[in-house]
C-alpha positions as CSV (number, residue, x, y, z in Angstrom):
1,M,-70.1,4.9,1.3
2,T,-67.3,3.1,3.0
3,A,-67.1,-0.3,4.8
4,D,-64.0,-1.0,6.8
5,V,-63.0,-4.2,8.5
6,G,-60.2,-4.1,11.1
7,A,-57.8,-6.8,12.0
8,S,-58.6,-8.9,15.1
9,G,-55.3,-10.5,15.6
10,G,-55.7,-12.7,12.6
11,E,-55.8,-16.4,12.8
12,G,-53.7,-16.9,9.7
13,A,-51.8,-20.1,10.6
14,S,-51.7,-22.1,7.5
15,K,-51.6,-25.9,7.2
16,R,-49.1,-27.6,4.9
17,E,-49.0,-31.3,4.1
18,G,-51.5,-32.1,6.8
19,T,-49.4,-30.6,9.6
20,S,-50.1,-27.5,11.5
21,G,-47.7,-24.6,11.5
22,D,-46.8,-25.1,15.2
23,E,-46.0,-28.7,14.6
24,G,-43.9,-27.9,11.6
25,A,-42.0,-25.3,13.5
26,S,-41.2,-27.6,16.4
27,R,-40.2,-30.4,14.1
28,G,-37.9,-28.0,12.2
29,E,-36.0,-26.7,15.2
30,P,-33.5,-29.7,15.5
31,A,-32.9,-29.6,11.8
32,L,-32.2,-25.9,11.9
33,S,-29.8,-26.4,14.8
34,S,-27.9,-29.1,13.0
35,E,-27.8,-27.0,9.8
36,R,-26.2,-24.2,11.8
37,A,-23.7,-26.6,13.3
38,I,-22.7,-27.8,9.8
39,E,-22.4,-24.3,8.5
40,G,-20.4,-23.4,11.6
41,L,-18.0,-26.2,11.1
42,Y,-17.3,-25.3,7.4
43,A,-17.0,-21.6,8.4
44,G,-14.5,-22.6,11.1
45,W,-12.4,-24.6,8.6
46,E,-12.4,-21.8,6.1
47,Q,-11.3,-19.4,8.8
48,Q,-8.4,-21.8,9.7
49,V,-7.3,-21.9,6.1
50,R,-7.4,-18.1,5.9
51,W,-5.1,-18.0,9.0
52,W,-2.7,-20.4,7.2
53,D,-2.9,-18.1,4.1
54,A,-1.9,-15.2,6.3
55,A,0.9,-17.1,8.0
56,F,2.3,-18.2,4.6
57,G,2.2,-14.6,3.4
58,V,3.9,-13.2,6.5
59,I,6.7,-15.8,6.5
60,V,7.4,-15.3,2.8
61,A,7.4,-11.6,3.2
62,L,9.7,-11.6,6.3
63,T,12.1,-13.9,4.5
64,A,12.1,-11.6,1.4
65,V,12.9,-8.7,3.7
66,A,15.6,-10.6,5.6
67,L,17.5,-11.7,2.5
68,P,19.1,-8.3,1.6
69,M,19.5,-7.4,5.3
70,E,21.5,-10.6,5.8
71,G,23.8,-9.6,3.0
72,T,22.5,-11.5,0.0
73,R,23.2,-9.5,-3.2
74,G,23.2,-9.7,-7.0
75,T,22.6,-13.0,-8.7
76,Q,22.1,-14.9,-5.4
77,L,19.3,-12.5,-4.3
78,A,17.6,-12.7,-7.7
79,I,17.7,-16.5,-7.7
80,A,16.3,-16.6,-4.1
81,Y,13.6,-14.2,-5.0
82,A,12.7,-16.2,-8.2
83,A,12.5,-19.4,-6.1
84,M,10.2,-17.7,-3.6
85,G,8.1,-16.2,-6.3
86,A,7.6,-19.6,-7.8
87,I,6.4,-20.9,-4.4
88,V,4.0,-18.0,-4.1
89,V,2.6,-18.5,-7.6
90,A,2.2,-22.3,-7.0
91,Y,0.4,-21.6,-3.7
92,V,-2.1,-19.3,-5.4
93,L,-2.7,-21.7,-8.3
94,W,-2.7,-25.0,-6.4
95,G,-1.9,-24.8,-2.7
96,A,-4.8,-22.6,-1.5
97,K,-7.2,-24.6,-3.6
98,A,-5.9,-27.9,-2.2
99,A,-6.1,-26.7,1.4
100,R,-9.8,-25.9,1.0
101,N,-11.0,-28.7,-1.2
102,R,-8.6,-31.5,-0.2
103,E,-7.7,-32.3,-3.8
104,R,-4.7,-34.5,-4.2
105,R,-3.2,-33.4,-7.6
106,P,-3.0,-29.7,-6.8
107,A,-1.6,-30.6,-3.4
108,V,1.2,-32.7,-4.9
109,A,2.0,-30.1,-7.6
110,Y,2.3,-27.4,-5.0
111,L,4.4,-29.4,-2.6
112,V,6.9,-30.3,-5.4
113,V,7.3,-26.6,-6.2
114,L,7.6,-25.8,-2.4
115,V,10.3,-28.4,-1.8
116,L,12.4,-27.4,-4.8
117,G,11.9,-23.7,-4.3
118,T,12.9,-23.9,-0.6
119,G,16.0,-25.9,-1.5
120,V,17.0,-23.4,-4.2
121,A,16.4,-20.4,-1.9
122,V,18.4,-21.9,0.9
123,S,21.3,-22.6,-1.5
124,Q,21.5,-18.9,-2.2
125,A,21.0,-17.6,1.4
126,G,20.9,-19.4,4.7
127,V,18.2,-17.1,6.1
128,A,15.8,-18.7,3.6
129,T,15.5,-21.6,6.1
130,F,12.7,-19.5,7.6
131,L,10.5,-20.9,4.9
132,M,10.7,-24.3,6.6
133,F,8.4,-23.1,9.3
134,I,5.5,-22.9,7.0
135,A,6.7,-25.7,4.6
136,F,6.5,-28.4,7.3
137,A,3.0,-27.3,8.3
138,Q,1.8,-27.3,4.7
139,V,3.2,-30.8,4.1
140,W,1.1,-32.2,6.9
141,M,-1.9,-30.1,6.0
142,L,-2.0,-31.2,2.3
143,L,-1.0,-34.9,2.5
144,E,-3.5,-37.5,3.6
145,S,-1.7,-40.1,5.6
146,I,1.0,-40.1,8.3
147,R,3.3,-42.1,6.0
148,E,3.0,-39.5,3.2
149,G,3.6,-36.7,5.8
150,V,6.8,-38.4,7.0
151,I,8.1,-38.9,3.5
152,G,7.2,-35.3,2.6
153,C,9.1,-33.9,5.6
154,A,12.1,-36.2,4.8
155,V,12.2,-34.9,1.2
156,L,12.0,-31.3,2.4
157,V,14.9,-31.9,5.0
158,V,17.0,-33.5,2.3
159,A,16.3,-30.6,-0.1
160,V,17.3,-28.0,2.5
161,T,20.4,-30.0,3.5
162,V,21.5,-30.2,-0.1
163,G,20.8,-26.5,-0.6
164,I,22.9,-25.5,2.5
165,S,25.7,-27.8,1.5
166,A,25.7,-26.4,-2.1
167,A,26.0,-22.9,-0.7
168,Y,29.3,-24.0,0.8
169,G,30.6,-26.1,-2.0
170,F,29.6,-29.3,-0.4
171,D,32.3,-28.9,2.2
172,P,32.3,-32.1,4.4
173,R,32.8,-30.0,7.5
174,V,29.7,-28.0,6.7
175,A,27.7,-31.2,6.0
176,A,28.8,-32.7,9.4
177,S,27.4,-29.6,11.1
178,V,24.3,-29.3,9.1
179,V,23.1,-32.9,9.1
180,P,22.6,-33.2,12.9
181,Q,20.7,-29.9,12.9
182,M,18.5,-31.2,10.1
183,L,17.9,-34.4,11.9
184,V,16.7,-32.6,15.0
185,T,14.5,-30.4,12.8
186,F,13.1,-33.5,11.1
187,V,12.2,-35.1,14.5
188,F,10.6,-31.9,15.7
189,A,8.6,-31.7,12.4
190,I,7.5,-35.3,12.8
191,G,6.2,-34.6,16.3
192,L,4.5,-31.5,15.3
193,G,3.1,-33.2,12.2
194,L,1.6,-36.1,14.1
195,W,-0.3,-33.7,16.4
196,F,-1.4,-31.7,13.4
197,H,-2.4,-34.8,11.5
198,V,-4.6,-36.1,14.4
199,A,-6.3,-32.7,14.7
200,M,-6.9,-32.5,11.0
201,R,-8.3,-36.1,10.8
202,R,-10.7,-35.3,13.7
203,A,-11.9,-32.2,12.0
204,E,-12.4,-34.1,8.7
205,E,-14.2,-36.9,10.5
206,H,-16.6,-34.4,12.1
207,A,-17.2,-32.9,8.7
208,R,-17.9,-36.3,7.2
209,L,-20.3,-37.1,10.0
210,L,-22.1,-33.8,9.7
211,D,-22.4,-34.3,5.9
212,E,-24.0,-37.7,6.6
213,L,-26.3,-35.9,9.1
214,R,-27.2,-33.4,6.5
215,A,-28.1,-36.2,4.0
216,A,-30.1,-38.0,6.6
217,Q,-32.0,-34.8,7.4
218,A,-32.7,-34.2,3.7
219,E,-34.0,-37.8,3.4
220,L,-36.1,-37.4,6.6
221,A,-37.6,-34.1,5.3
222,R,-38.4,-35.8,2.0
223,T,-40.0,-38.7,3.8
224,N,-42.0,-36.4,6.0
225,H,-43.1,-34.4,3.0
226,E,-44.3,-37.6,1.2
227,A,-46.0,-38.8,4.3
228,G,-47.7,-35.4,4.7
229,V,-48.9,-35.5,1.1
230,V,-50.3,-39.0,1.5
231,A,-52.0,-38.0,4.7
232,E,-53.5,-34.9,3.1
233,R,-54.8,-36.9,0.2
234,E,-56.4,-39.3,2.5
235,R,-57.9,-36.5,4.5
236,L,-59.2,-34.9,1.3
237,A,-60.6,-38.2,0.1
238,R,-62.5,-38.6,3.4
239,E,-63.8,-35.1,3.2
240,I,-65.0,-35.6,-0.3
241,H,-66.6,-38.9,0.6
242,D,-68.3,-37.5,3.7
243,T,-69.5,-34.3,2.2
244,L,-69.6,-33.9,-1.6
245,A,-70.2,-37.6,-2.5
246,Q,-73.0,-37.9,0.0
247,G,-74.5,-34.6,-1.2
248,F,-74.4,-35.7,-4.8
249,T,-76.0,-39.0,-3.9
250,S,-78.8,-37.1,-2.2
251,V,-79.2,-34.9,-5.3
252,V,-79.5,-38.0,-7.5
253,M,-82.1,-39.6,-5.3
254,Q,-84.2,-36.4,-4.9
255,A,-84.0,-35.9,-8.7
256,Q,-85.3,-39.4,-9.3
257,A,-88.1,-38.9,-6.8
258,A,-89.0,-35.6,-8.5
259,T,-89.2,-37.4,-11.8
260,A,-91.4,-40.0,-10.4
261,A,-93.7,-37.4,-8.8
262,L,-93.8,-35.6,-12.1
263,D,-95.0,-38.7,-13.9
264,I,-98.0,-39.0,-11.6
265,G,-98.7,-35.3,-11.8
266,D,-97.9,-34.5,-8.1
267,D,-96.7,-30.9,-8.6
268,G,-96.4,-30.3,-4.9
269,A,-94.1,-33.2,-4.4
270,V,-92.0,-32.2,-7.4
271,R,-91.6,-28.7,-5.9
272,E,-90.7,-30.1,-2.6
273,R,-88.1,-32.4,-4.1
274,L,-86.6,-29.6,-6.1
275,H,-86.3,-27.4,-3.0
276,V,-84.3,-30.3,-1.3
277,V,-82.1,-30.5,-4.4
278,E,-81.4,-26.8,-4.3
279,D,-80.6,-26.9,-0.6
280,T,-78.3,-29.9,-1.0
281,A,-76.5,-28.3,-3.9
282,R,-76.0,-25.1,-1.9
283,D,-74.5,-27.1,0.9
284,N,-72.3,-29.0,-1.5
285,L,-71.1,-25.7,-3.0
286,A,-70.2,-24.4,0.5
287,E,-68.3,-27.6,1.3
288,A,-66.5,-27.4,-2.0
289,R,-65.4,-23.9,-1.3
290,A,-64.2,-24.9,2.2
291,L,-62.1,-27.7,0.7
292,V,-60.6,-25.4,-2.0
293,A,-59.7,-22.8,0.6
294,A,-57.3,-25.3,2.2
295,F,-55.1,-25.4,-0.9
296,A,-53.1,-22.9,-2.9
297,P,-54.9,-21.9,-6.1
298,V,-53.6,-23.4,-9.4
299,A,-52.7,-19.9,-10.6
300,L,-50.1,-19.6,-7.7
301,Q,-48.5,-23.1,-8.1
302,D,-46.2,-22.0,-11.0
303,A,-46.3,-18.2,-10.8
304,S,-45.8,-15.3,-8.4
305,L,-48.8,-13.3,-7.2
306,P,-48.1,-10.4,-9.6
307,Q,-47.9,-12.9,-12.5
308,A,-51.1,-14.6,-11.4
309,L,-53.0,-11.3,-11.2
310,R,-51.7,-10.3,-14.6
311,R,-53.0,-13.5,-16.1
312,L,-56.3,-13.0,-14.2
313,T,-56.8,-9.5,-15.6
314,E,-55.8,-10.5,-19.2
315,R,-58.4,-13.3,-19.1
316,F,-61.0,-11.1,-17.6
317,A,-60.4,-8.5,-20.3
318,L,-60.9,-11.1,-23.0
319,E,-64.0,-12.5,-21.4
320,S,-65.7,-9.2,-20.5
321,D,-64.6,-6.9,-23.4
322,L,-63.7,-4.2,-20.8
323,L,-60.6,-2.1,-20.7
324,V,-58.5,-3.6,-17.9
325,G,-55.4,-2.2,-16.4
326,F,-53.0,-4.0,-14.0
327,R,-49.9,-2.7,-12.2
328,A,-47.6,-4.2,-9.5
329,D,-45.3,-1.9,-7.7
330,G,-42.4,-3.3,-5.7
331,V,-44.1,-6.5,-4.7
332,G,-41.9,-9.6,-4.3
333,P,-42.6,-13.1,-2.7
334,L,-45.2,-13.1,0.0
335,P,-46.4,-15.7,2.5
336,P,-48.6,-18.3,0.6
337,T,-51.6,-17.5,2.8
338,I,-51.5,-13.8,1.9
339,E,-51.1,-14.6,-1.8
340,V,-54.1,-16.8,-1.7
341,V,-56.2,-14.2,0.1
342,L,-55.2,-11.4,-2.3
343,L,-55.8,-13.6,-5.4
344,R,-59.2,-14.6,-4.2
345,A,-60.1,-11.0,-3.4
346,A,-59.2,-9.9,-6.9
347,Q,-61.2,-12.8,-8.4
348,E,-64.3,-11.9,-6.4
349,A,-63.9,-8.2,-7.1
350,L,-63.7,-8.8,-10.8
351,T,-66.6,-11.1,-10.7
352,N,-68.7,-8.4,-9.0
353,V,-67.6,-5.9,-11.7
354,R,-68.8,-8.2,-14.5
355,R,-72.1,-9.0,-12.8
356,H,-73.2,-5.7,-11.3
357,A,-71.0,-2.7,-12.2
358,A,-71.9,-2.0,-15.9
359,A,-68.4,-0.6,-16.1
360,Q,-66.2,0.3,-19.0
361,T,-62.8,0.4,-17.3
362,V,-61.3,-1.6,-14.5
363,V,-58.0,-1.1,-12.7
364,V,-56.2,-3.7,-10.5
365,R,-53.1,-2.5,-8.6
366,L,-50.9,-4.4,-6.2
367,A,-48.4,-2.4,-4.2
368,Q,-46.3,-2.6,-1.0
369,D,-45.9,0.4,1.3
370,E,-44.6,0.8,4.8
371,G,-45.0,-2.8,6.0
372,E,-48.2,-3.7,4.2
373,V,-49.3,-5.0,0.9
374,I,-52.2,-3.3,-0.8
375,L,-54.6,-4.7,-3.4
376,T,-56.8,-2.1,-5.1
377,V,-59.6,-2.9,-7.6
378,G,-61.5,0.1,-9.0
379,D,-64.1,0.5,-11.7
380,D,-66.0,3.3,-13.3
381,G,-69.4,1.6,-13.1
382,R,-72.7,2.5,-11.5
383,G,-71.5,1.8,-8.0
384,L,-73.0,-0.4,-5.3
385,G,-76.2,0.1,-3.5
386,P,-76.9,0.5,0.2
387,D,-76.2,-3.2,0.9
388,V,-72.5,-2.9,0.1
389,A,-71.4,-4.1,3.5
390,D,-73.0,-7.5,3.1
391,G,-73.7,-8.2,-0.6
392,F,-71.8,-9.2,-3.7
393,G,-69.6,-11.7,-1.8
394,L,-67.9,-9.0,0.3
395,S,-68.6,-10.8,3.6
396,G,-66.5,-13.8,2.6
397,M,-63.9,-11.5,1.3
398,R,-63.7,-9.7,4.6
399,D,-63.4,-12.9,6.5
400,R,-60.5,-13.9,4.3
401,V,-58.7,-10.6,4.7
402,R,-59.3,-10.6,8.4
403,S,-57.9,-14.1,8.8
404,V,-54.4,-12.8,7.9
405,G,-54.7,-9.7,10.0
406,G,-55.8,-7.3,7.2
407,T,-58.5,-4.8,6.6
408,L,-60.9,-4.4,3.7
409,A,-62.5,-1.1,2.6
410,V,-65.1,-0.6,-0.1
411,V,-65.8,2.9,-1.4
412,S,-68.8,3.3,-3.7
413,G,-71.5,5.7,-4.7
414,D,-74.3,5.8,-7.2
415,G,-72.9,6.3,-10.6
416,S,-69.4,7.1,-9.4
417,G,-67.8,3.7,-9.6
418,T,-66.4,1.4,-6.8
419,V,-63.0,1.0,-5.3
420,L,-62.2,-2.0,-3.2
421,R,-58.9,-1.9,-1.2
422,A,-57.5,-4.8,0.9
423,R,-54.5,-4.0,3.2
424,I,-52.6,-6.8,4.8
425,P,-49.5,-6.3,7.0
426,V,-46.3,-8.0,6.0
427,E,-42.8,-8.0,7.5
428,D,-40.4,-5.4,6.2
429,G,-38.5,-6.6,3.1
430,S,-40.8,-9.6,2.5
431,A,-42.5,-8.0,-0.5
432,A,-39.9,-6.0,-2.4
433,G,-37.9,-6.0,-5.5
434,A,-40.5,-6.9,-8.2
435,R,-40.6,-5.0,-11.5
436,P,-43.8,-3.1,-12.3
437,E,-46.2,-5.3,-14.3
438,A,-47.9,-4.5,-17.6
439,S,-51.6,-4.4,-18.0
440,A,-54.2,-6.3,-20.1
441,R,-56.0,-5.0,-23.2
442,P,-59.2,-6.8,-24.1
443,D,-59.1,-6.4,-27.9
444,A,-55.5,-7.5,-28.2
445,G,-55.6,-10.5,-26.0
446,S,-52.5,-9.5,-24.1
447,S,-51.1,-6.6,-22.1
448,T,-50.2,-3.4,-23.9
449,G,-48.2,-0.5,-22.5
450,A,-50.3,2.3,-24.0
451,D,-53.5,1.3,-22.3
452,S,-51.6,0.4,-19.1
453,S,-50.4,4.0,-18.8
454,R,-53.9,5.4,-19.4
455,T,-55.7,3.2,-16.9
456,A,-53.5,1.6,-14.4
457,G,-51.2,4.6,-14.1
458,A,-53.9,7.2,-13.0
459,E,-56.8,6.8,-10.6
460,P,-59.0,9.9,-10.4
461,R,-60.8,10.8,-7.3
462,T,-64.3,9.6,-6.6
463,H,-67.0,11.8,-5.0
464,D,-65.5,11.2,-1.5
465,G,-61.9,11.6,-2.4
466,T,-60.9,7.9,-2.7
467,Q,-58.8,6.9,-5.6
468,G,-61.0,5.6,-8.5
469,V,-60.5,4.9,-12.2
470,A,-60.7,6.9,-15.3
471,R,-63.8,6.8,-17.4
C-alpha cells in the first residue's frame, strides 16, 4: 500500500541566529551592493591595466616594424632590437606586476631598464623615439608622487637627448636643435602626467575607501552574528525555563506526592500522580523535540549530508547487527533545512526498521535527479500494517518533508518489505558533484565495498513494482 503526501507550497523559511530569512535578506542587500561595487572597481582597474598592456605591445611592435623601414640596418638594428627586447622582458617580469600591485621595487627596476633601453634604441635609430609615448605614461603610472614623476620624466628626456646626440657624434648643431624639442616634450609630458597622476590618485583613494568599507562590513557582519548567537541563546534559555524546567519541576513534585501516597497505601492517588507524571513527561518530550528542530543536528555541523548518512548507517549496522547498505549518487551541498529534513527522515526510518520490521537487510540511498533530491530507505522485513499512513512516526516525517515543499511515499506489504521515499525539489546544480559513498557492514564496523555492491547497488521490485531491497 502507498501513502503519498504532496507539497503545499512549503513553508521552509529557516531561522538563523535568531533572525528570520526575510530580515536576513533585507539586511544583506546593502552589503551585497557594496561588495559588487568593490569588485567592479577592481575589475575596472584590471581592465585599464590590460589596455596599457595592449598599448605597450602595440607601440613596441610598431617601432620594431618601423626600424628597418626607416633604413636602420646591420649592427644598429641589432642593438636597437636588443634594447627593445630588454624593455619587453623587464615589463613582463616587473612592469606588469608593478602596475597591478603597486609594488615599488619592481616599478623602479622596470623604469631603469625602460629609460636605459629607450636611450640606447634612440641612439641607433631616431624612429625609436616612438617609445617615449608609452614610456612617459608608464613613468607616471608606476611612480607614487608628483615629484618622482617629474624626476622620472626628466631622466627619460635626458636619456633620449643623449641618445640622439650620440647618434650624430654629439654634434653641437644637432644638440641645439634637439634640446628645445626635448624641452617641449618634457613640458607636455609633465602636463599629461599631472592629469594622469590626479586620476590615478583618485582611483586609489576610491579603492582605499572601498577596502575600508569592506573591512567595516566584515566587522558589522561578525558583530551581527555574535549578537544573533547571544539572542538565540537567550531565547533558548527562556524556552527551556518556560517549558522543560517547569515540566521537570512538576515531575519531581508529582513523584514526591506519589511516594507520599504510596507510604499511606493510597493506590488510587499513586496511580493518579503517575498519570500526571506520564502526561508531563510526554509534553516535555514534545517541547524538547520542538526545540531541537530549530537547530542543525550535530551530525551536520562538521560533515556533509552524505557523510552524516554514512555515519548513521555504519552506527546502525553495528547496533542492530543487520546488513546495511548506503549509497550517495551525485549529491553535493544542499540548503541546511533540506539536509536536516532528510537526515531526520533517515533516522526515523531506521528506527522503525529496528523496532518493527524484523528485517535482515536495509538499503539507504541518496540521489539527485531532475531538480529534486531523493532519499530512499528500503528493508526486506515483514512490512507495515494497515496503519502505515499514521503510525511509526510517519506523520511527523510527512510534516517535515512537506515543510520544505517535498513529498513522502511509503510502499509496504505484508512480508514484502517496506520502501520509504522522500522527494524534495532543489534548484538545478545545487546538489551535484559528490562522489558515490560506500556502505556500512555490521560485522566489520565500517563500510565495505563488497556488501555495498550486493545491497545498495540493487533494489529488487516489491509486489507492486516499487524498488525494494535484496533479501
